[in-house]
LUMDRENKOL-952994 format. One record per atom (N, C-alpha, C): residue number from 1; residue in three letters; atom name; x, y, z. Coordinates in nm, 4 decimals, m for minus. Each point is the difference from the previous one (the first is absolute). Layout:
<rs>
+-----+------+------+----------+----------+----------+
! pos ! code ! site !       px !       py !       pz !
+-----+------+------+----------+----------+----------+
! NUM !  ALA !   CA !        X !        Y !        Z !
...
+-----+------+------+----------+----------+----------+
</rs>
This chain:
<rs>
+-----+------+------+----------+----------+----------+
! pos ! code ! site !       px !       py !       pz !
+-----+------+------+----------+----------+----------+
!   1 !  MET !    N !  m1.3097 !   0.3098 !  m4.4151 !
!   1 !  MET !   CA !  m0.0559 !  m0.1203 !   0.0594 !
!   1 !  MET !    C !   0.1031 !  m0.0727 !   0.0851 !
!   2 !  ASP !    N !   0.1289 !   0.0062 !  m0.0394 !
!   2 !  ASP !   CA !   0.1032 !  m0.0606 !   0.0784 !
!   2 !  ASP !    C !   0.0081 !   0.0567 !   0.1397 !
!   3 !  SER !    N !  m0.0215 !   0.1298 !   0.0120 !
!   3 !  SER !   CA !   0.0081 !   0.0628 !   0.1302 !
!   3 !  SER !    C !  m0.1148 !  m0.0494 !   0.0902 !
!   4 !  LEU !    N !  m0.1155 !  m0.0269 !  m0.0549 !
!   4 !  LEU !   CA !  m0.1103 !  m0.0562 !   0.0786 !
!   4 !  LEU !    C !   0.0290 !  m0.1433 !   0.0472 !
!   5 !  LEU !    N !   0.0593 !  m0.0786 !  m0.0838 !
!   5 !  LEU !   CA !   0.0366 !  m0.1339 !   0.0338 !
!   5 !  LEU !    C !   0.1086 !  m0.0014 !   0.1073 !
!   6 !  ASN !    N !   0.0946 !   0.0916 !  m0.0121 !
!   6 !  ASN !   CA !   0.1070 !   0.0100 !   0.0999 !
!   6 !  ASN !    C !  m0.0600 !   0.0457 !   0.1323 !
!   7 !  MET !    N !  m0.0887 !   0.0937 !  m0.0018 !
!   7 !  MET !   CA !  m0.0692 !   0.0464 !   0.1225 !
!   7 !  MET !    C !  m0.0762 !  m0.1155 !   0.0668 !
!   8 !  GLU !    N !  m0.0696 !  m0.0743 !  m0.0802 !
!   8 !  GLU !   CA !  m0.0750 !  m0.1158 !   0.0520 !
!   8 !  GLU !    C !   0.0929 !  m0.0979 !   0.0675 !
!   9 !  LYS !    N !   0.1145 !  m0.0326 !  m0.0669 !
!   9 !  LYS !   CA !   0.0964 !  m0.0954 !   0.0523 !
!   9 !  LYS !    C !   0.0575 !   0.0534 !   0.1355 !
!  10 !  GLN !    N !   0.0341 !   0.1261 !   0.0059 !
!  10 !  GLN !   CA !   0.0578 !   0.0563 !   0.1192 !
!  10 !  GLN !    C !  m0.1028 !   0.0005 !   0.1164 !
!  11 !  LEU !    N !  m0.1219 !   0.0420 !  m0.0320 !
!  11 !  LEU !   CA !  m0.1015 !   0.0062 !   0.1054 !
!  11 !  LEU !    C !  m0.0348 !  m0.1410 !   0.0518 !
!  12 !  LYS !    N !  m0.0018 !  m0.0980 !  m0.0893 !
!  12 !  LYS !   CA !  m0.0236 !  m0.1372 !   0.0457 !
!  12 !  LYS !    C !   0.1129 !  m0.0455 !   0.0894 !
!  13 !  ALA !    N !   0.1214 !   0.0395 !  m0.0313 !
!  13 !  ALA !   CA !   0.1175 !  m0.0396 !   0.0778 !
!  13 !  ALA !    C !  m0.0047 !   0.0520 !   0.1401 !
!  14 !  VAL !    N !  m0.0567 !   0.1182 !   0.0217 !
!  14 !  VAL !   CA !  m0.0050 !   0.0610 !   0.1344 !
!  14 !  VAL !    C !  m0.1353 !  m0.0247 !   0.0660 !
!  15 !  SER !    N !  m0.0825 !  m0.0837 !  m0.0538 !
!  15 !  SER !   CA !  m0.1317 !  m0.0268 !   0.0570 !
!  15 !  SER !    C !  m0.0002 !  m0.1200 !   0.0932 !
!  16 !  ASP !    N !   0.1145 !  m0.0377 !   0.0515 !
!  16 !  ASP !   CA !   0.0158 !  m0.1162 !   0.0873 !
!  16 !  ASP !    C !   0.0750 !   0.0406 !   0.1252 !
!  17 !  ALA !    N !  m0.0556 !  m0.0385 !   0.1145 !
!  17 !  ALA !   CA !   0.0580 !   0.0395 !   0.1280 !
!  17 !  ALA !    C !   0.1445 !  m0.0495 !   0.0164 !
!  18 !  ASN !    N !   0.0293 !  m0.1186 !  m0.0433 !
!  18 !  ASN !   CA !   0.1393 !  m0.0520 !   0.0137 !
!  18 !  ASN !    C !   0.0927 !   0.0789 !  m0.0874 !
!  19 !  ARG !    N !  m0.0381 !   0.0375 !  m0.1208 !
!  19 !  ARG !   CA !   0.0865 !   0.0785 !  m0.0844 !
!  19 !  ARG !    C !   0.0194 !   0.1404 !   0.0546 !
!  20 !  LEU !    N !  m0.1004 !   0.0539 !   0.0611 !
!  20 !  LEU !   CA !   0.0122 !   0.1314 !   0.0672 !
!  20 !  LEU !    C !   0.1017 !  m0.0099 !   0.1131 !
!  21 !  LYS !    N !  m0.0030 !  m0.1088 !   0.0736 !
!  21 !  LYS !   CA !   0.0997 !  m0.0222 !   0.1079 !
!  21 !  LYS !    C !   0.1404 !  m0.0041 !  m0.0535 !
!  22 !  LEU !    N !   0.0163 !  m0.0697 !  m0.1139 !
!  22 !  LEU !   CA !   0.1307 !  m0.0101 !  m0.0607 !
!  22 !  LEU !    C !   0.0490 !   0.1391 !  m0.0411 !
!  23 !  LEU !    N !  m0.0900 !   0.0804 !  m0.0591 !
!  23 !  LEU !   CA !   0.0375 !   0.1361 !  m0.0393 !
!  23 !  LEU !    C !   0.0400 !   0.0843 !   0.1198 !
!  24 !  ALA !    N !  m0.0745 !  m0.0163 !   0.1109 !
!  24 !  ALA !   CA !   0.0326 !   0.0733 !   0.1223 !
!  24 !  ALA !    C !   0.1397 !  m0.0372 !   0.0505 !
!  25 !  CYS !    N !   0.0363 !  m0.1256 !  m0.0157 !
!  25 !  CYS !   CA !   0.1376 !  m0.0452 !   0.0413 !
!  25 !  CYS !    C !   0.1048 !   0.0620 !  m0.0905 !
!  26 !  LEU !    N !  m0.0316 !   0.0092 !  m0.1281 !
!  26 !  LEU !   CA !   0.0955 !   0.0527 !  m0.0962 !
!  26 !  LEU !    C !   0.0219 !   0.1507 !   0.0051 !
!  27 !  LYS !    N !  m0.0856 !   0.0674 !   0.0790 !
!  27 !  LYS !   CA !   0.0202 !   0.1439 !   0.0200 !
!  27 !  LYS !    C !   0.1290 !   0.0286 !   0.0723 !
!  28 !  GLN !    N !   0.0521 !  m0.0981 !   0.0733 !
!  28 !  GLN !   CA !   0.1231 !   0.0164 !   0.0758 !
!  28 !  GLN !    C !   0.1271 !  m0.0246 !  m0.0883 !
!  29 !  GLY !    N !  m0.0201 !  m0.0466 !  m0.1212 !
!  29 !  GLY !   CA !   0.1120 !  m0.0288 !  m0.0880 !
!  29 !  GLY !    C !  m0.0049 !  m0.1411 !  m0.0524 !
!  30 !  GLU !    N !   0.1089 !  m0.0423 !  m0.0614 !
!  30 !  GLU !   CA !   0.0107 !  m0.1346 !  m0.0594 !
!  30 !  GLU !    C !  m0.0079 !  m0.1087 !   0.1067 !
!  31 !  VAL !    N !  m0.0755 !  m0.1070 !  m0.0317 !
!  31 !  VAL !   CA !  m0.0186 !  m0.1077 !   0.0949 !
!  31 !  VAL !    C !   0.0134 !  m0.1325 !  m0.0737 !
!  32 !  CYS !    N !   0.0608 !  m0.0964 !   0.0664 !
!  32 !  CYS !   CA !   0.0103 !  m0.1379 !  m0.0523 !
!  32 !  CYS !    C !  m0.1325 !  m0.0700 !   0.0202 !
!  33 !  VAL !    N !  m0.0335 !  m0.0860 !  m0.0959 !
!  33 !  VAL !   CA !  m0.1271 !  m0.0716 !   0.0111 !
!  33 !  VAL !    C !  m0.0066 !  m0.0823 !   0.1292 !
!  34 !  CYS !    N !   0.1115 !  m0.0472 !   0.0485 !
!  34 !  CYS !   CA !   0.0010 !  m0.0829 !   0.1230 !
!  34 !  CYS !    C !  m0.0474 !   0.0815 !   0.1191 !
!  35 !  ASP !    N !   0.0259 !   0.1295 !  m0.0018 !
!  35 !  ASP !   CA !  m0.0464 !   0.0859 !   0.1101 !
!  35 !  ASP !    C !  m0.1507 !   0.0267 !  m0.0044 !
!  36 !  LEU !    N !  m0.0598 !  m0.0147 !  m0.1167 !
!  36 !  LEU !   CA !  m0.1420 !   0.0289 !  m0.0145 !
!  36 !  LEU !    C !  m0.0875 !  m0.1182 !   0.0387 !
!  37 !  VAL !    N !   0.0562 !  m0.1193 !   0.0080 !
!  37 !  VAL !   CA !  m0.0752 !  m0.1202 !   0.0353 !
!  37 !  VAL !    C !  m0.0601 !   0.0138 !   0.1407 !
!  38 !  ASP !    N !   0.0779 !   0.0535 !   0.0931 !
!  38 !  ASP !   CA !  m0.0493 !   0.0176 !   0.1376 !
!  38 !  ASP !    C !  m0.1122 !   0.1007 !   0.0083 !
!  39 !  ILE !    N !   0.0056 !   0.1005 !  m0.0849 !
!  39 !  ILE !   CA !  m0.1053 !   0.1052 !   0.0016 !
!  39 !  ILE !    C !  m0.1368 !  m0.0563 !  m0.0368 !
!  40 !  LEU !    N !  m0.0009 !  m0.0781 !  m0.1116 !
!  40 !  LEU !   CA !  m0.1274 !  m0.0549 !  m0.0450 !
!  40 !  LEU !    C !  m0.0395 !  m0.1287 !   0.0655 !
!  41 !  GLU !    N !   0.0970 !  m0.0641 !   0.0660 !
!  41 !  GLU !   CA !  m0.0201 !  m0.1306 !   0.0641 !
!  41 !  GLU !    C !  m0.0545 !  m0.1035 !  m0.0972 !
!  42 !  VAL !    N !   0.0614 !  m0.0038 !  m0.1172 !
!  42 !  VAL !   CA !  m0.0273 !  m0.0988 !  m0.1027 !
!  42 !  VAL !    C !   0.1311 !  m0.0521 !  m0.0543 !
!  43 !  SER !    N !  m0.0081 !  m0.0962 !  m0.0886 !
!  43 !  SER !   CA !   0.1198 !  m0.0604 !  m0.0557 !
!  43 !  SER !    C !   0.0754 !   0.0987 !  m0.0923 !
!  44 !  GLN !    N !   0.1272 !  m0.0281 !  m0.0211 !
!  44 !  GLN !   CA !   0.0787 !   0.0835 !  m0.0935 !
!  44 !  GLN !    C !  m0.0588 !  m0.0010 !  m0.1387 !
!  45 !  PRO !    N !  m0.0458 !  m0.1140 !  m0.0564 !
!  45 !  PRO !   CA !  m0.0618 !   0.0030 !  m0.1324 !
!  45 !  PRO !    C !  m0.1241 !   0.0869 !  m0.0046 !
!  46 !  ALA !    N !  m0.0764 !   0.0029 !   0.1070 !
!  46 !  ALA !   CA !  m0.1220 !   0.0830 !   0.0047 !
!  46 !  ALA !    C !   0.0363 !   0.1464 !  m0.0016 !
!  47 !  VAL !    N !   0.1054 !   0.0351 !   0.0773 !
!  47 !  VAL !   CA !   0.0460 !   0.1408 !   0.0010 !
!  47 !  VAL !    C !   0.0502 !   0.0396 !  m0.1385 !
!  48 !  SER !    N !   0.0773 !  m0.0899 !  m0.0613 !
!  48 !  SER !   CA !   0.0535 !   0.0294 !  m0.1335 !
!  48 !  SER !    C !  m0.1104 !   0.0197 !  m0.1042 !
!  49 !  GLN !    N !  m0.1084 !  m0.0739 !   0.0146 !
!  49 !  GLN !   CA !  m0.1155 !   0.0167 !  m0.0922 !
!  49 !  GLN !    C !  m0.0610 !   0.1381 !   0.0176 !
!  50 !  GLN !    N !  m0.0105 !   0.0483 !   0.1221 !
!  50 !  GLN !   CA !  m0.0574 !   0.1337 !   0.0249 !
!  50 !  GLN !    C !   0.0961 !   0.1072 !  m0.0545 !
!  51 !  LEU !    N !   0.1293 !  m0.0197 !   0.0198 !
!  51 !  LEU !   CA !   0.0995 !   0.0940 !  m0.0491 !
!  51 !  LEU !    C !   0.0009 !   0.0041 !  m0.1523 !
!  52 !  ARG !    N !  m0.0212 !  m0.1154 !  m0.0627 !
!  52 !  ARG !   CA !  m0.0008 !  m0.0069 !  m0.1460 !
!  52 !  ARG !    C !  m0.1126 !   0.0889 !  m0.0582 !
!  53 !  LYS !    N !  m0.1150 !  m0.0017 !   0.0652 !
!  53 !  LYS !   CA !  m0.1116 !   0.0841 !  m0.0470 !
!  53 !  LYS !    C !   0.0351 !   0.1502 !   0.0080 !
!  54 !  LEU !    N !   0.0660 !   0.0374 !   0.1097 !
!  54 !  LEU !   CA !   0.0401 !   0.1401 !   0.0123 !
!  54 !  LEU !    C !   0.1081 !   0.0343 !  m0.1000 !
!  55 !  LYS !    N !   0.0922 !  m0.0931 !  m0.0273 !
!  55 !  LYS !   CA !   0.1051 !   0.0239 !  m0.0993 !
!  55 !  LYS !    C !  m0.0574 !   0.0115 !  m0.1401 !
!  56 !  GLU !    N !  m0.0932 !  m0.0887 !  m0.0344 !
!  56 !  GLU !   CA !  m0.0603 !   0.0019 !  m0.1344 !
!  56 !  GLU !    C !  m0.0782 !   0.1307 !  m0.0204 !
!  57 !  ALA !    N !  m0.0503 !   0.0577 !   0.1058 !
!  57 !  ALA !   CA !  m0.0709 !   0.1278 !  m0.0088 !
!  57 !  ALA !    C !   0.0954 !   0.1197 !  m0.0059 !
!  58 !  GLY !    N !   0.1305 !  m0.0272 !   0.0186 !
!  58 !  GLY !   CA !   0.1007 !   0.1077 !  m0.0066 !
!  58 !  GLY !    C !   0.0120 !   0.0813 !   0.1293 !
!  59 !  ILE !    N !  m0.0587 !  m0.0495 !   0.1073 !
!  59 !  ILE !   CA !  m0.0012 !   0.0724 !   0.1254 !
!  59 !  ILE !    C !   0.1299 !  m0.0248 !   0.0798 !
!  60 !  ILE !    N !   0.0552 !  m0.1170 !  m0.0137 !
!  60 !  ILE !   CA !   0.1248 !  m0.0331 !   0.0665 !
!  60 !  ILE !    C !   0.1046 !  m0.0512 !  m0.1001 !
!  61 !  LEU !    N !   0.1251 !   0.0009 !   0.0425 !
!  61 !  LEU !   CA !   0.1120 !  m0.0476 !  m0.0827 !
!  61 !  LEU !    C !   0.0685 !  m0.1137 !   0.0726 !
!  62 !  GLU !    N !   0.0607 !  m0.0885 !  m0.0750 !
!  62 !  GLU !   CA !   0.0669 !  m0.1178 !   0.0574 !
!  62 !  GLU !    C !   0.1459 !  m0.0027 !  m0.0350 !
!  63 !  ARG !    N !   0.0790 !  m0.0473 !   0.0968 !
!  63 !  ARG !   CA !   0.1428 !  m0.0167 !  m0.0180 !
!  63 !  ARG !    C !   0.0385 !  m0.1401 !   0.0552 !
!  64 !  LYS !    N !   0.0634 !  m0.0799 !  m0.0791 !
!  64 !  LYS !   CA !   0.0392 !  m0.1314 !   0.0472 !
!  64 !  LYS !    C !   0.1398 !   0.0069 !   0.0603 !
!  65 !  LYS !    N !   0.0133 !  m0.0640 !   0.1164 !
!  65 !  LYS !   CA !   0.1302 !  m0.0100 !   0.0673 !
!  65 !  LYS !    C !   0.0158 !  m0.1431 !   0.0437 !
!  66 !  GLY !    N !   0.0892 !  m0.0725 !  m0.0644 !
!  66 !  GLY !   CA !   0.0140 !  m0.1432 !   0.0285 !
!  66 !  GLY !    C !  m0.1292 !  m0.0733 !  m0.0406 !
!  67 !  THR !    N !  m0.0528 !  m0.0738 !   0.0928 !
!  67 !  THR !   CA !  m0.1263 !  m0.0713 !  m0.0278 !
!  67 !  THR !    C !  m0.1200 !   0.0750 !   0.0489 !
!  68 !  TRP !    N !   0.0189 !   0.1142 !   0.0652 !
!  68 !  TRP !   CA !  m0.1108 !   0.0791 !   0.0554 !
!  68 !  TRP !    C !  m0.0259 !   0.1261 !  m0.0865 !
!  69 !  LYS !    N !  m0.1240 !   0.0429 !   0.0057 !
!  69 !  LYS !   CA !  m0.0421 !   0.1206 !  m0.0717 !
!  69 !  LYS !    C !  m0.0255 !   0.1104 !   0.1042 !
!  70 !  HIS !    N !   0.0400 !   0.1186 !  m0.0369 !
!  70 !  HIS !   CA !  m0.0210 !   0.1195 !   0.0837 !
!  70 !  HIS !    C !  m0.0924 !   0.0926 !  m0.0757 !
!  71 !  TYR !    N !  m0.0896 !   0.0669 !   0.0743 !
!  71 !  TYR !   CA !  m0.1024 !   0.0843 !  m0.0618 !
!  71 !  TYR !    C !   0.0051 !   0.1400 !   0.0576 !
!  72 !  ARG !    N !  m0.0359 !   0.0957 !  m0.0845 !
!  72 !  ARG !   CA !  m0.0103 !   0.1386 !   0.0453 !
!  72 !  ARG !    C !  m0.1110 !   0.0674 !  m0.0812 !
!  73 !  LEU !    N !  m0.0478 !   0.1123 !   0.0515 !
!  73 !  LEU !   CA !  m0.0979 !   0.0749 !  m0.0723 !
!  73 !  LEU !    C !   0.0608 !   0.0657 !  m0.1241 !
!  74 !  ASN !    N !  m0.0738 !   0.0018 !  m0.1063 !
!  74 !  ASN !   CA !   0.0396 !   0.0688 !  m0.1241 !
!  74 !  ASN !    C !  m0.0050 !   0.1518 !   0.0330 !
!  75 !  GLU !    N !   0.1003 !   0.0730 !  m0.0346 !
!  75 !  GLU !   CA !   0.0028 !   0.1418 !   0.0295 !
!  75 !  GLU !    C !  m0.1019 !   0.0765 !  m0.0858 !
!  76 !  LYS !    N !  m0.0358 !  m0.0554 !  m0.1151 !
!  76 !  LYS !   CA !  m0.0976 !   0.0653 !  m0.0912 !
!  76 !  LYS !    C !  m0.1350 !  m0.0676 !   0.0206 !
!  77 !  GLN !    N !  m0.0887 !   0.0713 !   0.0644 !
!  77 !  GLN !   CA !  m0.1356 !  m0.0504 !   0.0253 !
!  77 !  GLN !    C !  m0.1048 !   0.0915 !  m0.0673 !
!  78 !  SER !    N !  m0.1108 !  m0.0577 !  m0.0380 !
!  78 !  SER !   CA !  m0.1101 !   0.0843 !  m0.0485 !
!  78 !  SER !    C !  m0.0578 !   0.0735 !   0.1188 !
!  79 !  PRO !    N !  m0.0623 !   0.1134 !  m0.0209 !
!  79 !  PRO !   CA !  m0.0538 !   0.0816 !   0.1097 !
!  79 !  PRO !    C !  m0.0938 !  m0.0780 !   0.0934 !
!  80 !  TYR !    N !  m0.0865 !  m0.0836 !  m0.0550 !
!  80 !  TYR !   CA !  m0.0980 !  m0.0714 !   0.0840 !
!  80 !  TYR !    C !   0.0711 !  m0.1083 !   0.0852 !
!  81 !  ILE !    N !   0.1037 !  m0.0651 !  m0.0526 !
!  81 !  ILE !   CA !   0.0746 !  m0.0957 !   0.0786 !
!  81 !  ILE !    C !   0.0833 !   0.0711 !   0.1051 !
!  82 !  GLN !    N !   0.0636 !   0.1115 !  m0.0359 !
!  82 !  GLN !   CA !   0.0763 !   0.0773 !   0.0951 !
!  82 !  GLN !    C !  m0.0841 !   0.0483 !   0.1173 !
!  83 !  SER !    N !  m0.1245 !   0.0350 !  m0.0301 !
!  83 !  SER !   CA !  m0.0933 !   0.0423 !   0.1060 !
!  83 !  SER !    C !  m0.0260 !  m0.1155 !   0.0986 !
!  84 !  ILE !    N !  m0.0178 !  m0.1198 !  m0.0532 !
!  84 !  ILE !   CA !  m0.0212 !  m0.1149 !   0.0861 !
!  84 !  ILE !    C !   0.1242 !  m0.0255 !   0.0826 !
!  85 !  LEU !    N !   0.1173 !   0.0061 !  m0.0599 !
!  85 !  LEU !   CA !   0.1260 !  m0.0230 !   0.0736 !
!  85 !  LEU !    C !   0.0184 !   0.1028 !   0.1098 !
!  86 !  ASP !    N !  m0.0342 !   0.1240 !  m0.0329 !
!  86 !  ASP !   CA !   0.0130 !   0.1084 !   0.0997 !
!  86 !  ASP !    C !  m0.0912 !  m0.0239 !   0.1217 !
!  87 !  THR !    N !  m0.1103 !  m0.0633 !  m0.0221 !
!  87 !  THR !   CA !  m0.0996 !  m0.0280 !   0.1040 !
!  87 !  THR !    C !   0.0419 !  m0.1141 !   0.0926 !
!  88 !  LEU !    N !   0.0746 !  m0.0961 !  m0.0528 !
!  88 !  LEU !   CA !   0.0434 !  m0.1156 !   0.0771 !
!  88 !  LEU !    C !   0.0981 !   0.0393 !   0.1100 !
!  89 !  GLU !    N !  m0.0229 !  m0.0540 !   0.1185 !
!  89 !  GLU !   CA !   0.0952 !   0.0173 !   0.1090 !
!  89 !  GLU !    C !   0.1090 !  m0.1039 !  m0.0206 !
!  90 !  PRO !    N !   0.1267 !   0.0419 !   0.0080 !
!  90 !  PRO !   CA !   0.1105 !  m0.0962 !  m0.0173 !
!  90 !  PRO !    C !  m0.0034 !  m0.1095 !   0.1044 !
!  91 !  ILE !    N !   0.0314 !  m0.1200 !  m0.0419 !
!  91 !  ILE !   CA !   0.0118 !  m0.1149 !   0.0890 !
!  91 !  ILE !    C !   0.1442 !  m0.0347 !   0.0175 !
!  92 !  SER !    N !   0.0482 !   0.0017 !   0.1245 !
!  92 !  SER !   CA !   0.1368 !  m0.0363 !   0.0251 !
!  92 !  SER !    C !   0.0143 !  m0.1501 !  m0.0029 !
!  93 !  ILE !    N !   0.1107 !  m0.0460 !  m0.0546 !
!  93 !  ILE !   CA !   0.0197 !  m0.1470 !  m0.0080 !
!  93 !  ILE !    C !   0.1333 !  m0.0337 !   0.0682 !
!  94 !  HIS !    N !   0.0081 !  m0.1240 !   0.0421 !
!  94 !  HIS !   CA !   0.1240 !  m0.0513 !   0.0569 !
!  94 !  HIS !    C !   0.0754 !  m0.0674 !  m0.1155 !
!  95 !  HIS !    N !   0.1156 !   0.0514 !  m0.0339 !
!  95 !  HIS !   CA !   0.0790 !  m0.0563 !  m0.1082 !
!  95 !  HIS !    C !   0.0618 !  m0.1301 !   0.0473 !
!  96 !  CYS !    N !  m0.0043 !  m0.0982 !  m0.0920 !
!  96 !  CYS !   CA !   0.0494 !  m0.1367 !   0.0331 !
!  96 !  CYS !    C !   0.1508 !  m0.0046 !   0.0181 !
!  97 !  GLY !    N !   0.0703 !   0.0909 !  m0.0578 !
!  97 !  GLY !   CA !   0.1427 !   0.0001 !   0.0135 !
!  97 !  GLY !    C !   0.0695 !  m0.0712 !  m0.1139 !
!  98 !  PRO !    N !   0.1311 !   0.0123 !  m0.0018 !
!  98 !  PRO !   CA !   0.0802 !  m0.0567 !  m0.1105 !
!  98 !  PRO !    C !  m0.0025 !  m0.1519 !  m0.0100 !
!  99 !  SER !    N !  m0.0268 !  m0.0704 !   0.1073 !
!  99 !  SER !   CA !   0.0011 !  m0.1480 !  m0.0101 !
!  99 !  SER !    C !  m0.1153 !  m0.0520 !  m0.0829 !
! 100 !  CYS !    N !  m0.1038 !   0.0765 !  m0.0106 !
! 100 !  CYS !   CA !  m0.1197 !  m0.0462 !  m0.0731 !
! 100 !  CYS !    C !   0.0107 !   0.0341 !  m0.1490 !
! 101 !  CYS !    N !   0.0198 !   0.1288 !  m0.0317 !
! 101 !  CYS !   CA !  m0.0135 !   0.0395 !  m0.1369 !
! 101 !  CYS !    C !   0.1313 !   0.0375 !  m0.0697 !
! 102 !  SER !    N !   0.1101 !  m0.0324 !   0.0651 !
! 102 !  SER !   CA !   0.1266 !   0.0217 !  m0.0731 !
! 102 !  SER !    C !   0.0351 !  m0.1243 !  m0.0805 !
! 103 !  GLU !    N !   0.0852 !   0.0178 !  m0.0949 !
! 103 !  GLU !   CA !   0.0384 !  m0.1152 !  m0.0841 !
! 103 !  GLU !    C !   0.0701 !  m0.1050 !   0.0869 !
! 104 !  GLU !    N !   0.0740 !   0.0419 !   0.1028 !
! 104 !  GLU !   CA !   0.0704 !  m0.0962 !   0.0821 !
! 104 !  GLU !    C !  m0.0964 !  m0.0885 !   0.0790 !
! 105 !  GLY !    N !  m0.1169 !   0.0515 !   0.0303 !
! 105 !  GLY !   CA !  m0.0975 !  m0.0783 !   0.0766 !
! 105 !  GLY !    C !  m0.0668 !  m0.1058 !  m0.0809 !
! 106 !  HIS !    N !   0.0284 !  m0.0060 !  m0.1318 !
! 106 !  HIS !   CA !  m0.0712 !  m0.0989 !  m0.0863 !
! 106 !  HIS !    C !   0.1040 !  m0.0810 !  m0.0790 !
! 107 !  GLN !    N !   0.0779 !  m0.0766 !   0.0737 !
! 107 !  GLN !   CA !   0.0983 !  m0.0839 !  m0.0671 !
! 107 !  GLN !    C !  m0.0474 !  m0.1423 !  m0.0086 !
+-----+------+------+----------+----------+----------+
</rs>
């Protein structure tokens, strides 16, 4: 039964266009949350909320650096999630640079 609940959680997590865009961005590698704000054209808290749902489903991983969080795809995906990821076209993003998400930029 746990596997069915996990499947439900993961499928719900990828059933949103904004979360699919985030996953397409993460296909290029680890990304700072500040870089994802421009992609979705919403506030940083709204992006973080979408990322939290993907993280809770085990689809992405989080790493904190200073006051910013960086996200990447989990290397271990279920076959149905991997199939969705394989179908997504990668979205290139413009990285904000060290002044935004480095520890020195937040004094």
